[in-house]
C-alpha angles and dihedrals in degrees: 000000000000123000126223132197114223119197124188107226103165132051122254092218111127092015127124116275091244091061091048090051091048092054090050091049089054089052096248111136107148133043113271090016114147132203131185113215139165113267097241121159090252094054093044089053091052091048090051091055093055099030091126090061101043143050119222125206130178114240116225113220 
C-alpha cells in the first residue's frame, strides 16, 4: 500500500471540534508537524475532511 506524508499547515483554532479530533487522530498536534501514514481508505477520508488545514504528499519508496 502507498504511503503519504501529511503536514499540518494551518491552525485548528476556531474550527469545529470534529476537525480538531480528526487532526489529533492523524497524529498532528503542532503547526508544521508531519506524519507518514499508509494511504488506507479510512486515512484518506480523514484527510479529505481537513484538507483545508493540511498538505498531502506522496512518499516515494
